[in-house]
C-alpha angles and dihedrals in degrees: 000000000000095000095119126220094321097063110008100059124114113232102167091103092059092052093043088063092061111094114232097028121110113215121202125190110174123192103188136046091244092051091047090057096043096045095043091052090051090049092052093045095047127086097222126091110261130196106207115196118200111188108221094216089062095058089094094051116116128203144137115288121196115246123239127005108002125170132173120200119238118246097036114114124208121235103222097176131008127218142137102224102072142352118233113193122189146125144216119007091356092067093075092044092050089049090054089052090050091050090052092048091049089064087066093047095260111136120197137186108232110198122195106201094201089190127036093194110064093027124201096237093165094061092048094049094044090052094049091047087060101039103031090212130089127196114180117197117197131168093208122081117276103247113096088346140144088260093055091046093054092043089053091048093054094042089053101042106024105027094126091057095055117107095177138026114278113262120215116197106195140133117272118271093267136102116277108270121234101219113092094229092049093047090053090052091046098054125073112260137194088259095054091046091049091049091051091052092049090049090053091048090055087076107081 
């Protein structure tokens, strides 16, 4: 946080585009252990992204030998009204947005990708087939990003299921600002995610 464009940028999308690399973006302590163990045990090169704002997160971690397979997303929340797909720090923020929407009777799938390469396309597509609405939340800028990649995937393979245009909740296509207030305005928030879901639900 507040390290400007030199140290606060998100580069996992750039590395996801390189064939042969595995890219891991955990959101919980348990996932960090399971995915890191799999990365160490595997023979492939792995880029493991630890979001610095998650270092203070607490949660139960399985004892002993614990591995999570790459390419298997985690369903954080379940709902039939919209599908929210994200990873890393944005998982907790998307969950807060889903909790706020639930108070109004709006139920959303919140999908934590865990790994962006390989990506769990099946879970994404199955969710969109049910909900008909996709909201992609990505901390990196929108051009040539994870958000645009997922939007393209769904537009290509599940277009007939869509009942609303795909919503991408991302920062603007600018460098990360240094000032705390500007960085807060730059990053996706629970409020901007909630607004995107409501916009998608306006199409009936």
